[in-house]
DOTI-748293 format. One line per 3 residues: number of its first residue (from 1); for each residue x, y, z of N, C-alpha, C, O. Coordinates in Angstrom, 1 decimal. Example, Ala and Ser with C-alpha at 12.3 -4.5 7.8 and 13.67 -1.06 7.14 Angstrom:
<atoms>
1) 13.2/-5.7/7.8/12.3/-4.5/7.8/13.2/-3.3/7.8/14.2/-3.3/8.5 | 12.8/-2.2/7.1/13.7/-1.1/7.1/12.9/0.0/7.9/13.4/1.1/8.0
</atoms>
This chain:
<atoms>
1) 90.3/0.9/-39.5/89.6/1.8/-38.6/88.2/1.9/-39.0/87.3/2.0/-38.2 | 87.9/2.0/-40.3/86.6/2.2/-40.8/85.7/0.9/-40.5/84.6/1.0/-40.1 | 86.4/-0.3/-40.6/85.7/-1.5/-40.3/85.3/-1.5/-38.8/84.2/-2.0/-38.4
4) 86.3/-1.1/-38.0/86.0/-1.1/-36.5/84.9/-0.2/-36.1/84.1/-0.5/-35.3 | 84.9/1.0/-36.8/83.9/2.0/-36.5/82.5/1.4/-36.9/81.5/1.6/-36.3 | 82.5/0.7/-38.1/81.2/0.1/-38.5/80.7/-1.0/-37.6/79.5/-1.0/-37.3
7) 81.6/-1.8/-37.0/81.2/-2.8/-36.1/80.6/-2.2/-34.8/79.6/-2.6/-34.3 | 81.4/-1.1/-34.3/81.0/-0.5/-33.1/79.6/0.2/-33.3/78.8/0.2/-32.4 | 79.4/0.8/-34.4/78.1/1.5/-34.7/77.0/0.5/-34.7/75.9/0.7/-34.2
10) 77.3/-0.7/-35.3/76.2/-1.7/-35.3/75.9/-2.2/-33.9/74.7/-2.5/-33.6 | 76.9/-2.3/-33.1/76.7/-2.8/-31.7/75.8/-1.8/-30.9/74.9/-2.1/-30.2 | 76.2/-0.5/-31.1/75.4/0.6/-30.4/73.9/0.5/-30.8/73.0/0.7/-30.0
13) 73.7/0.4/-32.1/72.3/0.3/-32.6/71.6/-0.9/-32.0/70.4/-0.8/-31.7 | 72.3/-2.0/-31.9/71.7/-3.3/-31.4/71.3/-3.1/-29.9/70.1/-3.4/-29.5 | 72.2/-2.5/-29.1/71.8/-2.3/-27.7/70.8/-1.2/-27.5/70.0/-1.3/-26.5
16) 70.6/-0.3/-28.4/69.6/0.7/-28.3/68.2/0.1/-28.7/67.2/0.5/-28.2 | 68.2/-0.8/-29.6/67.0/-1.4/-30.1/66.3/-2.3/-29.0/65.1/-2.3/-28.9 | 67.1/-3.0/-28.2/66.6/-3.9/-27.2/65.7/-3.1/-26.2/64.6/-3.5/-25.9
19) 66.2/-2.0/-25.5/65.4/-1.3/-24.6/64.1/-0.7/-25.2/63.1/-0.7/-24.6 | 64.2/-0.2/-26.5/63.0/0.3/-27.2/62.0/-0.8/-27.4/60.8/-0.5/-27.2 | 62.4/-2.0/-27.7/61.5/-3.1/-27.9/60.8/-3.4/-26.6/59.6/-3.7/-26.5
22) 61.6/-3.5/-25.5/61.0/-3.8/-24.2/60.0/-2.7/-23.8/59.0/-3.1/-23.2 | 60.3/-1.4/-24.0/59.4/-0.4/-23.7/58.1/-0.5/-24.4/57.0/-0.2/-23.9 | 58.2/-0.9/-25.7/56.9/-1.1/-26.5/56.1/-2.2/-25.9/54.9/-2.1/-25.9
25) 56.8/-3.4/-25.5/56.0/-4.5/-24.9/55.3/-4.1/-23.6/54.2/-4.4/-23.4 | 56.1/-3.4/-22.8/55.5/-2.9/-21.5/54.3/-2.0/-21.7/53.3/-2.1/-21.0 | 54.4/-1.1/-22.7/53.3/-0.2/-23.0/52.1/-1.0/-23.5/51.0/-0.6/-23.1
28) 52.3/-2.0/-24.3/51.2/-2.8/-24.8/50.5/-3.5/-23.7/49.2/-3.5/-23.6 | 51.3/-4.1/-22.8/50.7/-4.9/-21.6/49.9/-3.9/-20.7/48.8/-4.2/-20.3 | 50.5/-2.7/-20.5/49.8/-1.8/-19.6/48.5/-1.3/-20.2/47.5/-1.1/-19.5
31) 48.5/-1.1/-21.6/47.3/-0.7/-22.2/46.2/-1.8/-22.1/45.0/-1.5/-21.9 | 46.6/-3.1/-22.3/45.6/-4.1/-22.1/45.0/-4.2/-20.7/43.8/-4.3/-20.5 | 45.9/-4.0/-19.7/45.4/-4.0/-18.3/44.5/-2.9/-18.1/43.5/-3.1/-17.4
34) 44.7/-1.7/-18.6/43.9/-0.6/-18.5/42.5/-0.8/-19.1/41.5/-0.5/-18.5 | 42.5/-1.4/-20.3/41.2/-1.7/-21.0/40.4/-2.7/-20.1/39.2/-2.6/-20.0 | 41.1/-3.7/-19.6/40.4/-4.7/-18.8/39.8/-4.1/-17.5/38.7/-4.4/-17.2
37) 40.6/-3.2/-16.9/40.0/-2.6/-15.7/38.9/-1.7/-16.0/37.9/-1.7/-15.3 | 39.0/-1.0/-17.1/37.9/-0.1/-17.5/36.6/-0.9/-17.9/35.5/-0.6/-17.5 | 36.9/-2.1/-18.5/35.8/-2.9/-18.9/35.1/-3.5/-17.6/33.9/-3.6/-17.5
40) 35.9/-3.9/-16.6/35.4/-4.4/-15.4/34.6/-3.3/-14.7/33.5/-3.6/-14.1 | 35.1/-2.1/-14.6/34.4/-1.0/-14.0/33.1/-0.7/-14.6/32.1/-0.5/-13.9 | 33.1/-0.8/-15.9/31.8/-0.5/-16.7/30.8/-1.6/-16.3/29.6/-1.3/-16.2
43) 31.3/-2.9/-16.2/30.4/-4.0/-15.9/29.8/-3.8/-14.5/28.6/-4.1/-14.3 | 30.6/-3.4/-13.6/30.1/-3.2/-12.2/29.1/-2.1/-12.2/28.0/-2.3/-11.5 | 29.3/-1.0/-12.9/28.3/0.1/-12.9/27.0/-0.4/-13.5/25.9/-0.1/-13.0
46) 27.1/-1.1/-14.6/25.9/-1.6/-15.3/25.1/-2.6/-14.4/23.9/-2.5/-14.4 | 25.8/-3.5/-13.6/25.2/-4.4/-12.8/24.4/-3.7/-11.7/23.4/-4.2/-11.2 | 24.9/-2.5/-11.2/24.3/-1.8/-10.1/23.0/-1.2/-10.5/22.2/-0.9/-9.7
49) 22.8/-0.9/-11.8/21.6/-0.2/-12.3/21.0/-1.0/-13.5/20.9/-0.4/-14.5 | 20.7/-2.2/-13.3/20.1/-3.1/-14.3/18.7/-2.7/-14.6/18.0/-2.2/-13.7 | 18.2/-2.8/-15.8/16.8/-2.5/-16.1/15.9/-3.3/-15.3/14.8/-2.8/-14.9
52) 16.2/-4.6/-15.0/15.3/-5.4/-14.1/15.1/-4.8/-12.8/14.0/-4.8/-12.3 | 16.2/-4.3/-12.2/16.1/-3.7/-10.9/15.3/-2.4/-10.9/14.4/-2.1/-10.1 | 15.5/-1.6/-12.0/14.7/-0.4/-12.2/13.2/-0.7/-12.3/12.4/0.0/-11.8
55) 12.9/-1.7/-13.1/11.5/-2.1/-13.3/10.9/-2.6/-12.0/9.8/-2.3/-11.7 | 11.7/-3.4/-11.2/11.2/-3.9/-9.9/10.8/-2.7/-9.0/9.8/-2.7/-8.4 | 11.7/-1.7/-9.0/11.4/-0.5/-8.1/10.2/0.2/-8.6/9.4/0.7/-7.8
58) 10.1/0.4/-9.9/9.0/1.1/-10.5/7.6/0.4/-10.2/6.6/1.0/-10.1 | 7.7/-1.0/-10.2/6.5/-1.7/-10.1/5.9/-1.8/-8.7/4.8/-2.2/-8.4 | 6.7/-1.4/-7.7/6.3/-1.5/-6.3/5.1/-0.5/-6.0/5.2/0.6/-6.4
61) 4.0/-1.0/-5.5/2.9/-0.2/-5.3/3.2/0.9/-4.3/3.9/0.8/-3.3 | 2.5/2.1/-4.5/2.7/3.2/-3.7/1.4/3.7/-3.1/0.4/3.7/-3.8 | 1.5/4.2/-1.9/0.3/4.6/-1.2/-0.1/6.0/-1.7/-1.3/6.4/-1.7
64) 0.9/6.9/-2.1/0.6/8.2/-2.5/0.6/9.1/-1.2/0.9/8.7/-0.1 | 0.1/10.4/-1.4/0.1/11.3/-0.3/-1.2/11.2/0.5/-2.3/11.4/-0.1 | -1.1/10.9/1.7/-2.2/10.8/2.6/-1.7/11.2/4.0/-0.7/10.7/4.4
67) -2.5/12.0/4.7/-2.1/12.4/6.0/-3.3/12.8/6.8/-4.4/12.9/6.3 | -3.1/13.0/8.1/-4.1/13.4/9.0/-4.6/14.8/8.6/-5.8/15.1/8.7 | -3.7/15.6/8.1/-4.0/17.0/7.7/-5.0/16.9/6.5/-5.9/17.7/6.5
70) -4.7/16.0/5.6/-5.6/15.9/4.5/-7.0/15.4/4.9/-8.0/15.9/4.4 | -7.1/14.5/5.9/-8.4/14.1/6.5/-9.1/15.2/7.1/-10.3/15.4/7.0 | -8.4/16.0/7.9/-8.9/17.1/8.6/-9.5/18.2/7.6/-10.5/18.8/7.8
73) -8.7/18.4/6.5/-9.1/19.4/5.5/-10.4/18.9/4.8/-11.3/19.7/4.6 | -10.5/17.6/4.6/-11.7/17.0/3.9/-12.8/17.2/4.9/-13.9/17.5/4.5 | -12.6/16.9/6.2/-13.7/17.0/7.1/-14.2/18.5/7.2/-15.4/18.7/7.2
76) -13.3/19.4/7.2/-13.7/20.8/7.2/-14.5/21.2/6.0/-15.5/22.0/6.0 | -14.1/20.7/4.8/-14.7/21.0/3.5/-16.1/20.4/3.4/-16.9/20.9/2.5 | -16.4/19.4/4.2/-17.8/18.8/4.1/-18.6/19.1/5.3/-19.3/18.2/5.8
79) -18.5/20.3/5.9/-19.2/20.7/7.1/-18.9/19.7/8.2/-19.8/19.3/8.9 | -17.7/19.4/8.3/-17.1/18.5/9.3/-17.4/17.0/9.1/-16.7/16.1/9.5 | -18.6/16.7/8.5/-19.0/15.3/8.3/-19.5/14.6/9.5/-19.8/13.4/9.4
82) -19.5/15.3/10.7/-20.0/14.7/11.9/-21.5/14.3/11.7/-22.3/15.1/11.2 | -21.9/13.1/12.2/-23.3/12.8/12.3/-23.9/13.6/13.4/-23.5/13.4/14.6 | -24.9/14.5/13.2/-25.4/15.3/14.3/-26.1/14.5/15.4/-26.5/13.4/15.2
85) -26.1/15.1/16.6/-26.8/14.5/17.7/-28.2/14.2/17.5/-28.8/13.3/18.0 | -28.9/15.0/16.7/-30.3/14.9/16.4/-30.6/14.1/15.2/-31.7/14.1/14.7 | -29.6/13.4/14.6/-29.8/12.5/13.4/-30.8/11.5/13.7/-30.8/10.8/14.7
88) -31.7/11.3/12.7/-32.7/10.2/12.7/-32.1/9.0/12.0/-31.4/9.1/11.0 | -32.4/7.8/12.6/-31.9/6.6/12.0/-33.1/5.7/11.6/-34.2/5.7/12.2 | -32.9/5.0/10.5/-33.9/4.1/9.9/-33.3/2.7/10.0/-32.1/2.5/10.2
91) -34.2/1.7/9.9/-33.8/0.3/9.9/-33.8/-0.3/8.5/-34.8/-0.2/7.8 | -32.7/-0.8/8.0/-32.6/-1.4/6.7/-32.7/-3.0/7.0/-31.9/-3.6/7.7 | -33.7/-3.5/6.3/-33.9/-5.0/6.4/-33.5/-5.7/5.1/-34.2/-5.4/4.1
94) -32.5/-6.4/5.1/-32.0/-7.1/3.9/-32.4/-8.6/4.0/-31.8/-9.4/4.6 | -33.6/-8.9/3.3/-34.1/-10.3/3.4/-33.1/-11.3/2.8/-32.9/-12.4/3.3 | -32.6/-10.9/1.6/-31.7/-11.9/0.9/-30.4/-12.0/1.7/-29.8/-13.1/1.7
97) -29.9/-10.9/2.3/-28.7/-11.0/3.1/-28.9/-11.6/4.5/-28.0/-12.1/5.1 | -30.2/-11.6/4.9/-30.5/-12.2/6.2/-30.1/-11.4/7.4/-29.7/-12.0/8.4 | -30.3/-10.1/7.4/-29.9/-9.3/8.5/-30.7/-7.9/8.5/-31.3/-7.6/7.5
100) -30.6/-7.2/9.6/-31.1/-5.8/9.6/-30.1/-5.0/10.3/-29.3/-5.5/11.2 | -30.1/-3.7/10.0/-29.1/-2.8/10.6/-29.7/-1.4/10.5/-30.4/-1.0/9.6 | -29.3/-0.5/11.5/-29.7/0.9/11.5/-28.7/1.7/10.6/-27.6/1.3/10.5
103) -29.3/2.7/10.0/-28.4/3.6/9.2/-29.0/5.1/9.3/-30.2/5.2/9.5 | -28.2/6.1/9.1/-28.7/7.5/9.2/-29.6/7.8/8.0/-29.3/7.5/6.9 | -30.7/8.4/8.4/-31.7/8.8/7.4/-31.0/9.8/6.4/-30.3/10.7/6.8
106) -31.3/9.6/5.1/-30.8/10.6/4.1/-29.5/10.1/3.5/-29.1/10.6/2.5 | -28.9/9.0/4.0/-27.7/8.5/3.4/-28.0/7.7/2.1/-29.0/7.0/2.1 | -27.2/7.9/1.1/-27.5/7.2/-0.2/-27.1/5.7/0.0/-26.1/5.3/0.5
109) -28.1/4.8/-0.5/-27.8/3.4/-0.5/-27.5/2.9/-1.9/-28.1/3.3/-2.9 | -26.5/2.0/-1.9/-26.1/1.3/-3.2/-26.0/-0.1/-3.0/-25.6/-0.6/-1.9 | -26.2/-0.9/-4.0/-26.0/-2.4/-3.9/-27.3/-3.1/-3.3/-28.2/-2.4/-2.9
112) -27.2/-4.4/-3.3/-28.3/-5.2/-2.7/-27.7/-6.6/-2.4/-26.6/-6.9/-2.7 | -28.6/-7.4/-1.8/-28.2/-8.8/-1.5/-27.0/-8.9/-0.6/-27.1/-8.4/0.6 | -25.9/-9.4/-1.0/-24.8/-9.7/-0.1/-23.8/-8.5/0.0/-22.9/-8.6/0.8
115) -24.0/-7.4/-0.7/-23.1/-6.3/-0.7/-23.9/-5.0/-0.7/-24.5/-4.7/-1.8 | -24.0/-4.3/0.4/-24.7/-3.0/0.5/-23.9/-1.9/1.0/-23.1/-2.2/2.0 | -24.0/-0.7/0.5/-23.3/0.5/1.0/-24.2/1.6/1.3/-25.1/1.9/0.5
118) -24.0/2.3/2.4/-24.6/3.6/2.7/-23.5/4.7/2.7/-22.5/4.4/3.3 | -23.8/5.8/2.1/-22.8/6.8/2.1/-23.3/8.2/2.2/-24.4/8.6/1.7 | -22.6/9.1/2.9/-22.9/10.5/3.0/-21.5/11.2/3.1/-20.8/11.0/4.1
121) -21.2/12.1/2.1/-19.9/12.7/2.1/-18.8/11.6/2.1/-18.9/10.7/1.2 | -17.8/11.7/3.0/-16.8/10.6/3.0/-17.1/9.6/4.1/-16.2/8.8/4.4 | -18.3/9.7/4.7/-18.7/8.6/5.7/-19.4/7.5/4.9/-20.2/7.7/4.1
124) -19.0/6.3/5.2/-19.5/5.1/4.5/-19.7/3.9/5.5/-19.0/3.7/6.4 | -20.8/3.3/5.2/-21.2/2.0/5.9/-21.2/0.9/4.8/-22.0/1.0/3.9 | -20.4/-0.1/5.0/-20.4/-1.2/4.0/-20.7/-2.5/4.7/-20.1/-2.8/5.7
127) -21.7/-3.3/4.2/-22.0/-4.6/4.8/-21.9/-5.6/3.7/-22.5/-5.6/2.6 | -21.0/-6.6/4.0/-20.9/-7.7/3.0/-21.1/-9.1/3.8/-20.6/-9.3/4.9 | -21.9/-9.9/3.2/-22.3/-11.2/3.7/-21.7/-12.3/2.9/-21.9/-12.3/1.7
130) -21.0/-13.3/3.5/-20.4/-14.4/2.8/-20.8/-15.7/3.6/-21.2/-15.6/4.8 | -20.5/-16.8/3.0/-20.6/-18.1/3.7/-19.3/-18.5/4.3/-18.2/-18.3/3.7 | -19.3/-19.0/5.5/-18.0/-19.3/6.2/-18.2/-19.7/7.6/-19.3/-19.6/8.2
133) -17.1/-20.2/8.2/-17.1/-20.6/9.6/-17.0/-19.4/10.5/-16.9/-18.2/10.1 | -17.0/-19.6/11.8/-16.9/-18.6/12.8/-15.6/-17.9/12.7/-14.5/-18.5/12.7 | -15.6/-16.6/12.5/-14.3/-15.8/12.4/-13.5/-15.8/13.7/-14.1/-15.9/14.8
136) -12.2/-15.7/13.6/-11.3/-15.6/14.7/-10.4/-14.3/14.5/-10.4/-13.7/13.4 | -9.7/-13.9/15.6/-8.8/-12.8/15.4/-7.8/-13.1/14.3/-7.4/-12.2/13.6 | -7.3/-14.3/14.3/-6.3/-14.7/13.3/-6.9/-14.6/11.9/-6.2/-14.2/11.0
139) -8.1/-15.1/11.7/-8.7/-15.1/10.3/-9.0/-13.7/9.9/-8.8/-13.4/8.7 | -9.4/-12.8/10.8/-9.7/-11.4/10.4/-8.4/-10.7/10.1/-8.3/-9.9/9.1 | -7.3/-11.0/10.8/-6.0/-10.4/10.6/-5.5/-10.8/9.2/-4.9/-10.1/8.5
142) -5.7/-12.1/8.9/-5.2/-12.7/7.6/-6.0/-12.1/6.5/-5.4/-11.8/5.4 | -7.3/-11.8/6.6/-8.1/-11.2/5.6/-7.6/-9.8/5.3/-7.5/-9.4/4.1 | -7.3/-9.0/6.3/-6.8/-7.7/6.2/-5.5/-7.7/5.5/-5.2/-6.8/4.7
145) -4.6/-8.6/5.9/-3.3/-8.7/5.3/-3.4/-9.0/3.8/-2.7/-8.4/3.0 | -4.4/-9.8/3.4/-4.6/-10.1/2.0/-5.1/-8.8/1.3/-4.7/-8.5/0.1 | -6.0/-8.1/1.9/-6.6/-6.8/1.3/-5.5/-5.8/1.1/-5.5/-5.0/0.2
148) -4.5/-5.8/2.0/-3.4/-4.8/2.0/-2.5/-5.1/0.7/-1.8/-4.2/0.3 | -2.5/-6.3/0.1/-1.7/-6.5/-1.0/-2.2/-5.7/-2.2/-1.4/-5.4/-3.1 | -3.5/-5.4/-2.2/-4.0/-4.5/-3.3/-4.3/-3.1/-2.9/-4.7/-2.3/-3.7
151) -4.1/-2.8/-1.6/-4.3/-1.5/-1.0/-3.1/-1.1/-0.2/-3.1/-1.4/1.0 | -2.0/-0.5/-0.8/-0.8/-0.3/0.0/-1.0/0.8/1.1/-0.1/0.9/1.9 | -2.1/1.5/1.1/-2.4/2.5/2.1/-3.0/1.8/3.4/-3.1/2.5/4.4
154) -3.4/0.6/3.3/-4.1/-0.1/4.4/-3.1/-0.4/5.5/-2.1/-1.1/5.3 | -3.5/0.0/6.7/-2.6/-0.3/7.9/-3.6/-0.6/9.0/-4.4/0.2/9.5 | -3.5/-1.9/9.5/-4.5/-2.4/10.4/-3.9/-2.6/11.8/-2.7/-2.9/12.0
157) -4.8/-2.4/12.8/-4.4/-2.7/14.2/-4.6/-4.2/14.5/-4.7/-5.0/13.5 | -4.6/-4.6/15.7/-4.8/-6.0/16.1/-6.3/-6.3/16.4/-6.9/-5.6/17.2 | -6.9/-7.3/15.7/-8.3/-7.7/15.9/-8.5/-8.1/17.4/-7.6/-8.7/18.0
160) -9.7/-7.8/17.9/-10.0/-8.2/19.2/-11.4/-8.9/19.3/-12.3/-8.4/18.5 | -11.6/-9.9/20.1/-12.9/-10.5/20.3/-13.6/-9.6/21.3/-13.1/-9.3/22.4 | -14.9/-9.2/21.0/-15.6/-8.3/21.9/-17.1/-8.5/21.6/-17.5/-9.5/20.9
163) -18.0/-7.6/22.1/-19.4/-7.7/21.8/-19.9/-6.4/21.2/-19.3/-5.4/21.4 | -20.9/-6.6/20.4/-21.6/-5.4/19.8/-23.1/-5.7/19.9/-23.7/-6.4/19.2 | -23.7/-5.0/20.9/-25.1/-5.4/21.3/-25.2/-6.8/21.7/-24.4/-7.2/22.6
166) -26.1/-7.6/21.2/-26.2/-9.0/21.6/-25.2/-10.0/20.9/-25.2/-11.2/21.2 | -24.4/-9.4/20.0/-23.5/-10.2/19.2/-22.1/-10.4/19.7/-21.5/-9.4/20.2 | -21.6/-11.6/19.6/-20.1/-11.8/19.8/-19.5/-11.5/18.4/-19.8/-12.0/17.4
169) -18.5/-10.6/18.4/-17.9/-10.1/17.2/-16.4/-10.1/17.3/-15.8/-10.1/18.4 | -15.7/-10.0/16.1/-14.3/-9.6/16.1/-14.3/-8.2/15.6/-14.8/-7.9/14.5 | -13.6/-7.3/16.3/-13.5/-5.9/15.9/-12.0/-5.6/15.7/-11.1/-6.0/16.4
172) -11.8/-4.7/14.6/-10.5/-4.2/14.3/-10.6/-2.9/13.7/-11.6/-2.6/13.0 | -9.7/-2.0/14.0/-9.6/-0.7/13.4/-8.5/-0.6/12.4/-7.3/-0.9/12.8 | -8.7/-0.1/11.2/-7.6/0.1/10.3/-7.8/1.5/9.6/-8.8/2.1/9.6
175) -6.7/1.9/9.0/-6.7/3.2/8.2/-6.4/2.9/6.8/-5.7/1.9/6.4 | -6.8/3.8/5.9/-6.5/3.7/4.5/-6.7/5.1/3.9/-6.8/6.1/4.6 | -6.7/5.2/2.6/-6.8/6.4/1.9/-8.1/6.5/1.1/-8.4/5.6/0.4
178) -8.8/7.6/1.3/-10.1/7.7/0.7/-10.0/8.2/-0.8/-8.9/8.4/-1.3 | -11.2/8.3/-1.4/-11.2/8.9/-2.8/-10.9/10.3/-2.8/-11.1/11.0/-1.8 | -10.4/10.8/-3.9/-10.0/12.2/-4.0/-11.3/13.1/-3.9/-12.3/12.8/-4.6
181) -11.2/14.1/-3.1/-12.3/15.0/-2.9/-12.5/16.0/-4.1/-11.5/16.6/-4.5 | -13.7/16.1/-4.6/-13.9/17.1/-5.7/-13.8/18.5/-5.2/-13.7/19.4/-6.0 | -13.9/18.7/-3.9/-13.8/20.0/-3.3/-12.4/20.5/-3.1/-12.0/21.6/-3.5
184) -11.5/19.6/-2.4/-10.2/20.0/-2.1/-9.1/19.4/-3.0/-8.0/19.9/-3.1 | -9.5/18.3/-3.8/-8.5/17.7/-4.6/-7.6/16.8/-3.9/-6.7/16.2/-4.4 | -7.8/16.6/-2.6/-7.0/15.7/-1.7/-7.7/14.4/-1.5/-8.9/14.2/-1.6
187) -6.8/13.4/-1.2/-7.4/12.1/-0.8/-7.2/12.0/0.7/-6.1/11.8/1.2 | -8.3/12.0/1.5/-8.2/12.1/2.9/-7.8/10.7/3.5/-8.1/9.7/2.9 | -7.2/10.8/4.7/-6.9/9.5/5.4/-8.2/9.1/6.1/-8.9/9.9/6.7
190) -8.6/7.8/5.9/-9.8/7.3/6.4/-9.5/6.3/7.5/-8.6/5.5/7.4 | -10.3/6.4/8.6/-10.2/5.3/9.7/-11.5/4.5/9.6/-12.6/5.0/9.4 | -11.3/3.2/9.7/-12.4/2.2/9.6/-12.5/1.3/10.8/-11.5/0.7/11.2
193) -13.7/1.2/11.4/-14.0/0.2/12.4/-14.7/-0.9/11.7/-15.8/-0.8/11.2 | -14.0/-2.1/11.8/-14.6/-3.3/11.1/-15.1/-4.2/12.2/-14.5/-4.5/13.2 | -16.4/-4.6/12.0/-17.0/-5.6/12.9/-17.4/-6.8/12.1/-18.0/-6.7/11.0
196) -17.0/-8.0/12.6/-17.3/-9.2/11.9/-18.2/-10.1/12.7/-17.9/-10.5/13.8 | -19.4/-10.3/12.2/-20.5/-11.1/12.9/-20.6/-12.5/12.2/-20.3/-12.6/11.0 | -21.1/-13.4/12.9/-21.3/-14.8/12.3/-22.5/-15.5/13.0/-22.8/-15.3/14.2
199) -23.1/-16.3/12.1/-24.2/-17.1/12.7/-24.6/-18.2/11.6/-24.8/-17.9/10.5 | -24.6/-19.4/12.1/-25.1/-20.5/11.2/-24.4/-20.6/9.8/-25.1/-20.8/8.8 | -23.1/-20.4/9.8/-22.4/-20.6/8.5/-22.4/-19.3/7.7/-21.9/-19.3/6.6
202) -23.0/-18.2/8.2/-22.9/-16.9/7.5/-22.0/-15.9/8.3/-22.0/-16.0/9.5 | -21.3/-15.1/7.5/-20.4/-14.1/8.1/-20.7/-12.8/7.5/-20.8/-12.6/6.3 | -21.0/-11.8/8.4/-21.2/-10.4/7.9/-20.1/-9.5/8.4/-19.7/-9.5/9.5
205) -19.5/-8.8/7.4/-18.4/-7.9/7.7/-19.0/-6.5/7.5/-19.4/-6.1/6.4 | -19.0/-5.7/8.6/-19.5/-4.3/8.5/-18.3/-3.4/8.7/-17.7/-3.4/9.8 | -18.1/-2.5/7.7/-17.0/-1.5/7.8/-17.7/-0.1/8.0/-18.5/0.3/7.2
208) -17.3/0.6/9.1/-17.8/1.9/9.4/-16.7/2.9/9.2/-15.8/2.9/10.0 | -16.7/3.6/8.1/-15.6/4.5/7.7/-15.9/5.9/7.8/-17.0/6.4/7.5 | -14.9/6.7/8.2/-15.0/8.1/8.3/-13.6/8.8/8.2/-12.6/8.2/8.6
211) -13.6/10.0/7.7/-12.3/10.7/7.6/-11.6/10.9/9.0/-12.4/11.2/10.0 | -10.3/10.8/9.1/-9.6/11.2/10.3/-9.9/12.7/10.6/-9.8/13.5/9.8 | -10.3/12.9/11.9/-10.6/14.3/12.3/-12.1/14.5/12.4/-12.6/15.5/13.0
214) -12.9/13.5/12.0/-14.4/13.5/12.1/-14.8/12.6/13.2/-14.3/11.5/13.3 | -15.6/13.0/14.1/-16.0/12.3/15.3/-17.4/11.7/15.1/-18.4/12.3/15.3 | -17.4/10.4/14.7/-18.7/9.7/14.6/-18.7/8.4/15.5/-19.4/7.4/15.2
217) -17.9/8.5/16.6/-17.7/7.3/17.4/-19.1/6.8/18.0/-19.4/5.6/17.9 | -19.8/7.7/18.6/-21.1/7.3/19.2/-22.1/6.8/18.2/-22.8/5.8/18.5 | -22.2/7.5/17.1/-23.2/7.0/16.1/-22.8/5.7/15.5/-23.7/4.8/15.3
220) -21.5/5.5/15.2/-21.1/4.2/14.7/-21.2/3.1/15.7/-21.5/1.9/15.3 | -21.0/3.4/17.0/-21.2/2.3/18.0/-22.6/1.9/18.0/-22.9/0.7/18.1 | -23.5/2.8/17.9/-25.0/2.5/17.9/-25.3/1.7/16.7/-26.1/0.7/16.8
223) -24.8/2.0/15.5/-25.0/1.2/14.3/-24.5/-0.2/14.5/-25.2/-1.1/14.1 | -23.3/-0.3/15.0/-22.7/-1.7/15.2/-23.5/-2.5/16.1/-23.7/-3.7/16.0 | -24.1/-1.9/17.2/-24.9/-2.6/18.1/-26.3/-2.9/17.6/-27.0/-3.7/18.2
226) -26.7/-2.3/16.5/-28.1/-2.5/16.0/-28.2/-3.7/15.1/-29.3/-4.2/14.7 | -27.0/-4.3/14.7/-27.0/-5.4/13.7/-27.8/-6.6/14.3/-27.5/-7.0/15.5 | -28.6/-7.2/13.5/-29.4/-8.4/13.9/-29.4/-9.4/12.8/-29.7/-8.9/11.6
229) -29.2/-10.6/13.0/-29.5/-11.7/12.0/-31.0/-11.9/12.0/-31.7/-11.8/13.0 | -31.5/-12.3/10.8/-32.9/-12.5/10.7/-33.1/-13.9/10.0/-34.3/-14.3/9.8
</atoms>
């Protein structure tokens, strides 16, 4: 009887050991699968927020805060900036640039030769002369598109062929953001009328800029019509 009980006991231990071993194997496999899934999840999260993507987002140029309200505030802070009806105009003759143009008396002039600027408050007249063929609406649009790569605030309309005084020109209006005002601390939204003149292999680009909310339409039209090649 004792031998029989010994054999029976050993058999019971054998049958109990098998399920325990199977449970250990299943647990080990499940643990590996869980680790693999966790590793995969971590990889997916990392791929969604890679440093390269973060850097690309950070490197994208930004226009910053610019609005019509800012332009209107700037205009108010500079006594509206409107060119008065009784404004006197003088004629600027640029011999090296080969042209003449009217400008408001009292405006500060900077530059010479192929690049000249007149400025009063946030109102600006810029004249640049280059060598080149006759401009077209397509070439002017392409130039503005190129300028927009370094000025994310620049937004241009469609260039049009028209006249300015005796000149055949390409005209386009665009907006951008002005310099920060020392009075308000804001950067006003600026609207610019661009006129492109050409003659004999020379091209003159005249930008007439003013803050949004300031009405210099009549004065700027007169200035654009005063341009003459010499």
